[in-house]
C-alpha positions as CSV (number, residue, x, y, z in Angstrom):
1,X,15.6,-2.5,-33.1
2,X,12.8,-4.7,-32.1
3,X,9.9,-4.1,-29.8
4,X,11.0,-6.9,-27.4
5,X,14.4,-5.7,-27.3
6,X,13.6,-2.3,-26.4
7,X,11.6,-3.8,-23.6
8,X,14.3,-5.8,-22.4
9,X,17.1,-3.2,-22.6
10,X,14.8,-0.7,-20.2
11,X,13.7,-3.3,-17.6
12,X,17.3,-4.7,-17.3
13,X,18.9,-1.2,-16.9
14,X,16.2,-0.4,-14.3
15,X,16.6,-3.8,-12.7
16,X,20.4,-3.4,-12.6
17,X,19.8,0.0,-10.6
18,X,17.8,-1.7,-8.2
19,X,20.3,-4.4,-7.4
20,X,23.1,-1.7,-7.2
21,X,21.1,0.3,-4.6
22,X,20.6,-3.1,-2.7
23,X,24.4,-3.4,-2.3
24,X,25.2,0.3,-1.4
25,X,22.2,0.3,1.4
26,X,23.5,-3.0,2.6
27,X,26.7,-1.6,3.8
28,X,24.8,1.0,5.7
29,X,22.2,-1.6,7.5
30,X,24.2,-2.6,10.6
31,X,21.3,-3.0,13.0
32,X,17.9,-4.1,13.4
33,X,16.8,-0.6,13.7
34,X,18.5,0.3,10.4
35,X,16.7,-2.6,8.8
36,X,13.3,-1.7,9.9
37,X,13.3,1.7,10.2
38,X,16.6,3.1,8.8
39,X,17.6,4.4,12.0
40,X,15.2,7.0,12.0
41,X,17.3,9.1,9.7
42,X,15.4,9.6,6.6
43,X,14.7,13.0,4.9
44,X,11.5,14.6,3.7
45,X,11.9,13.8,-0.2
46,X,12.9,10.3,0.3
47,X,10.1,9.8,2.6
48,X,7.5,11.4,1.0
49,X,8.1,9.9,-2.4
50,X,8.5,6.6,-1.1
51,X,5.2,6.9,0.7
52,X,3.6,7.8,-2.7
53,X,5.3,4.6,-4.4
54,X,4.4,2.4,-1.7
55,X,0.8,3.7,-1.5
56,X,-0.2,3.6,-5.2
57,X,1.9,0.8,-6.5
58,X,1.0,-1.7,-9.4
59,X,-2.4,-2.2,-7.5
60,X,-3.7,1.3,-8.1
61,X,-2.0,1.4,-11.6
62,X,-3.6,-1.9,-12.7
63,X,-6.4,-2.3,-10.5
64,X,-7.4,1.4,-10.8
65,X,-7.3,1.1,-14.5
66,X,-9.6,-2.1,-14.4
67,X,-12.1,0.0,-12.2
68,X,-12.0,2.7,-14.4
69,X,-12.7,0.2,-17.6
70,X,-15.6,-1.1,-15.7
71,X,-17.1,2.1,-13.9
72,X,-15.9,5.0,-16.2
73,X,-15.1,8.4,-15.1
74,X,-17.0,8.5,-11.6
75,X,-13.8,6.5,-10.4
76,X,-11.7,9.8,-10.5
77,X,-13.6,10.7,-7.1
78,X,-11.6,7.8,-5.8
79,X,-8.3,9.1,-6.9
80,X,-9.3,12.9,-5.7
81,X,-10.2,11.3,-2.3
82,X,-7.1,9.3,-2.2
83,X,-5.0,12.6,-2.4
84,X,-7.0,14.6,0.6
85,X,-7.7,11.8,2.9
86,X,-5.3,9.2,2.0
87,X,-2.3,11.4,1.9
88,X,-2.5,15.2,2.9
89,X,-4.8,14.9,6.0
90,X,-3.0,11.7,7.1
91,X,0.2,13.3,7.0
92,X,-1.0,16.2,9.0
93,X,-2.8,14.2,11.7
94,X,-0.9,10.9,12.2
95,X,2.7,12.0,11.2
96,X,3.9,14.4,14.2
97,X,2.6,12.1,16.8
98,X,3.4,8.8,15.5
99,X,7.0,10.1,15.1
100,X,6.9,11.3,18.6
101,X,5.3,8.5,20.5
102,X,7.0,5.8,18.7
103,X,10.3,7.3,19.7
104,X,9.2,7.6,23.3
105,X,8.1,4.2,23.7
106,X,11.2,2.8,21.5
107,X,9.0,0.9,19.2
108,X,9.7,0.0,15.6
109,X,6.5,-1.5,14.5
110,X,2.6,-0.9,14.9
111,X,2.0,-4.0,17.0
112,X,5.0,-3.0,19.1
113,X,3.2,0.4,19.6
114,X,0.0,-1.3,20.7
115,X,2.1,-3.4,23.2
116,X,3.8,-0.5,24.7
117,X,0.8,2.1,24.5
118,X,-1.9,-0.5,25.6
119,X,0.5,-2.6,27.9
120,X,-1.2,-5.5,26.4
121,X,0.5,-8.6,24.8
122,X,-2.6,-9.6,23.2
123,X,-3.1,-6.5,21.4
124,X,0.4,-7.1,20.1
125,X,0.0,-10.6,19.3
126,X,-3.5,-10.3,17.5
127,X,-2.4,-7.2,15.7
128,X,0.7,-8.8,14.4
129,X,-0.9,-12.1,13.3
130,X,-3.6,-10.2,11.4
131,X,-1.1,-8.1,9.5
132,X,0.8,-11.2,8.6
133,X,-2.0,-13.3,7.3
134,X,-3.9,-10.4,5.4
135,X,-0.7,-8.4,4.1
136,X,0.2,-11.8,2.1
137,X,-3.2,-11.5,0.2
138,X,-2.0,-7.6,-0.4
139,X,1.5,-9.1,-1.7
140,X,-0.2,-11.4,-4.0
141,X,-2.3,-8.4,-5.6
142,X,0.7,-6.5,-6.2
143,X,2.5,-9.5,-7.8
144,X,-0.7,-10.0,-10.2
145,X,-0.6,-6.5,-11.4
146,X,3.1,-6.7,-12.1
147,X,2.7,-10.1,-13.8
148,X,-0.2,-8.7,-16.1
149,X,2.1,-5.9,-17.4
150,X,4.8,-8.4,-18.3
151,X,2.3,-10.6,-19.8
152,X,0.6,-8.0,-22.1
153,X,3.6,-5.8,-23.0
154,X,6.5,-8.1,-23.3
155,X,4.8,-11.7,-24.1
156,X,6.4,-13.2,-20.9
157,X,4.1,-15.6,-19.4
158,X,2.4,-14.4,-16.3
159,X,4.3,-17.0,-13.9
160,X,7.6,-15.8,-15.2
161,X,6.8,-12.1,-15.0
162,X,6.3,-12.3,-11.3
163,X,8.9,-14.7,-10.7
164,X,11.3,-12.2,-12.3
165,X,10.2,-9.4,-10.2
166,X,9.6,-11.3,-7.0
167,X,13.3,-12.7,-6.9
168,X,15.0,-9.3,-7.6
169,X,12.6,-7.7,-4.7
170,X,13.8,-10.2,-2.2
171,X,17.4,-9.9,-3.1
172,X,17.5,-6.2,-2.4
173,X,15.2,-6.2,0.5
174,X,16.9,-9.1,2.4
175,X,20.4,-7.1,1.8
176,X,19.5,-3.5,2.4
177,X,16.4,-3.7,4.3
178,X,14.3,-0.4,4.8
179,X,17.0,1.9,3.4
180,X,17.0,0.0,0.3
181,X,13.2,0.0,0.3
182,X,12.8,3.8,0.6
183,X,15.7,4.6,-1.8
184,X,14.6,2.5,-4.6
185,X,11.1,3.5,-3.9
186,X,12.2,7.1,-4.2
187,X,13.5,6.3,-7.7
188,X,10.4,4.4,-8.7
189,X,8.0,6.9,-7.7
190,X,9.7,9.2,-10.3
191,X,9.6,6.4,-13.0
192,X,5.9,5.7,-12.1
193,X,4.9,9.0,-12.2
194,X,6.8,9.6,-15.9
195,X,5.1,6.6,-17.1
196,X,1.6,7.6,-16.2
197,X,2.0,11.1,-17.7
198,X,3.3,9.8,-20.8
199,X,0.5,7.3,-21.1
200,X,-2.1,9.9,-20.3
201,X,-0.8,12.2,-22.9
202,X,-0.9,9.9,-25.6
203,X,-4.2,8.2,-24.7
204,X,-5.9,11.9,-24.9
205,X,-4.2,12.3,-28.3
206,X,-5.3,9.0,-29.5
207,X,-9.1,9.4,-28.5
208,X,-8.9,13.1,-29.8
209,X,-9.5,14.9,-26.4
210,X,-11.4,14.8,-23.2
211,X,-14.6,15.8,-24.6
212,X,-14.6,13.1,-27.5
213,X,-13.9,10.7,-24.7
214,X,-16.7,11.6,-22.7
215,X,-18.9,11.5,-25.9
216,X,-17.7,8.1,-26.7
217,X,-18.1,6.8,-23.3
218,X,-21.6,8.1,-23.1
219,X,-22.7,6.4,-26.2
220,X,-21.5,3.1,-24.7
221,X,-23.4,3.8,-21.4
222,X,-24.2,7.2,-19.8
223,X,-23.5,5.8,-16.5
224,X,-19.8,5.9,-17.4
225,X,-19.5,9.6,-17.3
226,X,-22.1,10.3,-14.5
227,X,-21.4,10.2,-10.6
228,X,-22.1,7.8,-9.1
229,X,-22.7,6.2,-12.6
230,X,-23.2,2.2,-13.3
231,X,-21.0,1.7,-9.7
232,X,-23.7,3.5,-7.4
233,X,-23.1,5.4,-4.3
234,X,-22.5,2.5,-1.9
235,X,-19.8,1.0,-4.1
236,X,-18.2,4.4,-4.9
237,X,-18.1,5.5,-1.3
238,X,-17.2,2.3,0.1
239,X,-14.0,2.0,-2.2
240,X,-13.1,5.5,-1.9
241,X,-12.9,5.4,1.8
242,X,-11.2,2.1,2.2
243,X,-8.4,3.1,-0.2
244,X,-8.0,6.6,1.4
245,X,-9.0,6.2,4.9
246,X,-7.6,2.8,5.2
247,X,-4.4,4.1,4.7
248,X,-4.3,5.5,8.3
249,X,-4.1,1.9,9.6
250,X,-1.9,0.2,7.0
251,X,1.6,-0.5,8.6
252,X,3.4,-0.2,5.6
253,X,2.5,3.2,5.0
254,X,2.3,4.7,8.8
255,X,6.0,3.3,9.3
256,X,7.2,6.0,7.3
257,X,6.4,8.4,9.9
258,X,8.7,6.4,12.1
259,X,11.7,6.7,10.2
260,X,11.4,10.6,9.5
261,X,14.9,12.3,10.7
262,X,13.0,14.9,12.8
263,X,9.5,16.5,12.8
264,X,10.9,19.7,10.9
265,X,10.7,17.7,7.8
266,X,7.2,16.8,7.9
267,X,5.9,20.1,6.6
268,X,7.9,19.8,3.3
269,X,7.3,16.1,3.1
270,X,3.2,16.6,3.4
271,X,3.5,19.1,0.4
272,X,5.8,16.8,-1.7
273,X,3.6,13.6,-0.9
274,X,0.4,15.4,-1.8
275,X,1.9,16.8,-5.3
276,X,3.1,13.1,-5.9
277,X,-0.3,11.5,-4.9
278,X,-2.1,13.6,-7.3
279,X,-1.0,11.0,-10.0
280,X,-3.7,8.7,-8.5
281,X,-6.1,10.1,-10.8
282,X,-4.7,8.9,-13.8
283,X,-4.8,5.3,-13.7
284,X,-8.7,5.5,-13.4
285,X,-9.0,8.1,-16.2
286,X,-6.8,6.0,-18.4
287,X,-8.9,2.8,-17.7
288,X,-12.2,4.8,-18.7
289,X,-10.5,6.1,-22.0
290,X,-9.1,2.1,-22.5
291,X,-12.9,1.2,-22.7
292,X,-13.3,3.1,-25.8
293,X,-10.0,2.4,-27.5
294,X,-9.7,-1.2,-26.2
295,X,-13.3,-2.6,-26.2
296,X,-14.3,-6.2,-25.3
297,X,-11.4,-7.1,-22.7
298,X,-12.4,-10.2,-20.7
299,X,-9.9,-9.1,-17.9
300,X,-10.3,-5.5,-16.8
301,X,-6.9,-5.5,-15.1
302,X,-5.4,-5.6,-18.5
303,X,-6.7,-2.0,-19.2
304,X,-3.6,-0.1,-18.7
305,X,-1.1,-2.6,-20.5
306,X,-3.1,-2.9,-23.6
307,X,-3.9,0.8,-23.7
308,X,-0.1,1.4,-23.3
309,X,0.6,-1.2,-26.2
310,X,-2.0,0.3,-28.5
311,X,-1.2,4.3,-28.0
312,X,2.5,4.4,-27.4
313,X,5.7,3.5,-29.3
314,X,7.8,0.5,-28.0
315,X,9.8,2.8,-26.1
316,X,6.8,4.4,-24.6
317,X,5.3,1.3,-23.8
318,X,8.5,0.3,-21.9
319,X,8.7,3.2,-19.7
320,X,4.9,2.7,-18.6
321,X,6.1,-1.1,-18.1
322,X,8.9,0.2,-16.0
323,X,6.8,2.5,-14.1
324,X,4.2,-0.2,-13.2
325,X,7.2,-2.8,-12.5
326,X,8.7,0.0,-10.2
327,X,5.2,0.7,-8.3
328,X,4.7,-3.0,-7.5
329,X,8.3,-3.4,-6.5
330,X,8.1,-0.5,-4.1
331,X,5.0,-1.7,-2.3
332,X,6.0,-5.7,-2.3
333,X,9.3,-4.4,-0.8
334,X,7.8,-2.3,1.8
335,X,5.3,-4.8,2.8
336,X,8.1,-7.7,3.1
337,X,9.7,-5.4,5.9
338,X,6.4,-4.8,7.6
339,X,5.7,-8.7,8.0
340,X,9.4,-9.6,8.6
341,X,9.3,-7.1,11.7
342,X,5.8,-8.5,12.6
343,X,7.1,-12.0,12.9
344,X,10.3,-11.5,14.5
345,X,9.9,-8.5,16.6
346,X,6.5,-8.7,17.4
347,X,5.4,-12.4,17.3
348,X,8.8,-14.3,18.2
349,X,10.4,-11.8,20.5
350,X,7.9,-9.8,22.2
351,X,4.8,-12.1,22.1
352,X,6.2,-15.6,22.3
353,X,9.1,-14.0,24.6
354,X,11.8,-15.9,22.3
355,X,15.3,-15.3,23.3
356,X,17.3,-14.8,19.9
357,X,20.9,-15.2,20.1
358,X,22.8,-11.9,20.6
359,X,23.4,-10.2,17.2
360,X,21.1,-12.8,15.3
361,X,18.1,-10.5,15.1
362,X,19.1,-8.9,11.9
363,X,20.0,-12.4,10.2
364,X,16.4,-13.8,11.3
365,X,14.8,-10.6,10.1
366,X,16.5,-11.0,6.7
367,X,15.6,-14.8,6.5
368,X,11.9,-14.0,7.5
369,X,11.5,-11.5,4.7
370,X,12.8,-14.1,2.0
371,X,10.4,-16.9,3.5
372,X,7.3,-14.4,3.3
373,X,8.2,-13.4,-0.1
374,X,8.5,-17.0,-1.5
375,X,4.9,-17.8,0.3
376,X,3.5,-14.8,-1.6
377,X,5.1,-15.8,-5.0
378,X,3.5,-19.3,-4.7
379,X,0.1,-18.0,-3.9
380,X,0.7,-15.4,-6.9
381,X,0.9,-18.1,-9.3
382,X,-2.8,-18.8,-9.2
383,X,-4.3,-15.6,-7.7
384,X,-8.1,-15.0,-6.8
385,X,-10.2,-12.0,-7.8
386,X,-9.5,-8.6,-9.4
387,X,-6.2,-6.9,-8.3
388,X,-8.0,-4.0,-6.5
389,X,-10.9,-6.2,-5.0
390,X,-8.3,-8.4,-3.6
391,X,-6.2,-5.3,-2.1
392,X,-9.6,-3.8,-0.9
393,X,-10.3,-7.2,1.1
394,X,-6.8,-7.1,2.8
395,X,-7.0,-3.3,3.6
396,X,-10.3,-3.6,5.0
397,X,-9.5,-6.3,7.6
398,X,-6.3,-4.8,8.5
399,X,-7.5,-1.3,8.8
400,X,-10.6,-2.2,10.8
401,X,-8.3,-3.9,13.2
402,X,-5.6,-1.3,13.7
403,X,-7.2,2.0,12.6
404,X,-8.9,3.2,16.1
405,X,-6.3,1.7,18.4
406,X,-3.5,3.9,16.3
407,X,-5.6,7.1,16.3
408,X,-7.1,6.8,19.7
409,X,-3.8,5.6,21.0
410,X,-1.9,9.1,20.0
411,X,-5.1,11.4,20.5
412,X,-7.0,10.1,23.6
413,X,-5.4,9.7,27.1
414,X,-8.6,7.7,28.3
415,X,-8.2,5.0,25.5
416,X,-7.8,1.8,27.8
417,X,-6.2,-1.8,27.4
418,X,-9.6,-3.1,27.1
419,X,-11.0,-0.4,24.7
420,X,-8.2,-1.3,22.3
421,X,-8.4,-5.1,22.5
422,X,-12.4,-5.0,22.1
423,X,-12.0,-2.5,19.3
424,X,-9.6,-4.5,17.4
425,X,-11.4,-8.0,17.5
426,X,-15.0,-6.3,17.0
427,X,-13.9,-4.3,13.9
428,X,-11.9,-7.5,12.6
429,X,-15.0,-9.9,12.9
430,X,-17.4,-7.0,11.4
431,X,-15.3,-6.6,8.5
432,X,-14.4,-10.1,7.5
433,X,-17.9,-11.2,8.4
434,X,-19.9,-8.5,6.2
435,X,-17.6,-9.6,3.5
436,X,-18.1,-13.2,3.9
437,X,-22.0,-12.8,3.6
438,X,-21.5,-11.1,0.5
439,X,-21.4,-7.1,1.3
440,X,-25.0,-6.4,1.7
441,X,-26.3,-3.4,0.2
442,X,-23.4,-3.1,-1.8
443,X,-21.3,-1.8,1.1
444,X,-17.5,-2.9,1.4
445,X,-16.6,-4.5,5.0
446,X,-14.4,-1.7,5.8
447,X,-17.4,0.7,6.7
448,X,-19.2,-1.4,9.0
449,X,-15.7,-2.4,10.6
450,X,-14.5,0.8,11.2
451,X,-18.0,2.0,12.6
452,X,-18.2,-1.0,14.9
453,X,-14.5,-0.5,16.1
454,X,-14.9,3.1,16.6
455,X,-18.2,2.6,18.9
456,X,-16.3,-0.2,20.8
457,X,-13.3,1.7,21.5
458,X,-15.2,4.6,22.8
459,X,-17.7,2.8,24.9
460,X,-15.5,0.1,26.1
461,X,-12.8,2.6,27.3
462,X,-15.2,4.9,29.3
463,X,-16.2,1.8,31.4
464,X,-13.1,0.2,31.9
465,X,-10.1,1.0,34.1
466,X,-7.7,3.4,32.7
467,X,-3.7,3.8,33.1
468,X,-1.8,5.3,35.7
469,X,-0.7,8.7,35.8
470,X,2.9,7.6,35.1
471,X,2.1,5.6,32.1
472,X,0.2,8.4,30.7
473,X,3.1,10.9,31.4
474,X,5.6,8.4,29.7
475,X,3.5,8.3,26.5
476,X,2.6,12.3,26.2
477,X,6.1,13.4,27.4
């Protein structure tokens, strides 16, 4: 059996399963709440593993491999901090309160929460617009990662690869909504994990062990095995924090807490998600090994697919291919749901006060997800930058805008309307401006963005009018 045929069979079977899930979940999606948050009836295993799949996606597998290729073993710290800050602490600190507060305020989106918590239409509209604009950049980075996999492993032109993946995602999201997203992501997390583990085992075997790998990297450049190595502390810490702490302000991940069946499932969900996110270390590790086994790559984003093709059998490469495609699809689908909800529920219905015909909200939501997906596909045909760089740009701006209004909104009763607004605007301008002027001192815009946002949130809230006792009681119960 030829190599191309093996790839084709595995991918066709995998994609057929996703389409089937779309049909099944489509029958259960009867309302807008079903479409956006699964009717708040999702259990711990599905929630936790869909969180893992949406978090790491093709961005971490392809982009993390690219960074490992460039900067070596020090990038393992990024994966380790991902597990601690981006998952375990996030689930413990945000999970319970997000679930309780959003149900009390009857909100299904992050901007919707801001609008109700801070009684601010501006906060709702501003955050929704930022999420829509910059999440499209994130979508492009996801498609770019999948396109590179198809390009290297199956010799499918980049454009055809992203088109194939994008069309299937648009199909099952528009039919099944959030239920389709979490159930496909649940399966995709297993496929992604198996693919990464298989690649890691055979990569270590091919290079002769971890010791020889470090020796070979040291021979190339001692900085490839030292911390912070050739990257330097500013770059390493900035990226570790943005892809870890930035999760706290990312709507497609925070919304997982909205959909939980009840608070009791959070404990087991936290354990499952923590174990699952440990695979975040593997792309960086394999990317570093690829520096030895696949030298001279002009595009570091090709490190993982090239390594898979070199060290695995066609069947093994096909598993990795399916894993990366699975990872990308899960995140892309999650983002589509978020963007659709921001456009229809937040901007159109709440922000602009548009009255949608009764029973039409679900239809409009599905149409919006298709339109946004098509726009992302068009941009992805000629994308800029490295995958992880593109992702970090989008995450920095969104997280700098939303992080503190979320955290203070559920933990600090004295957080005010003006504190929220000024923090949002100040964090956004700082993060974007810092990156536009070239990231001084090698520090990513996320760091000054969240520092400025934090200071403004506290200071402005201390010197502006708070909310009534009735409103505070409504939020805190």
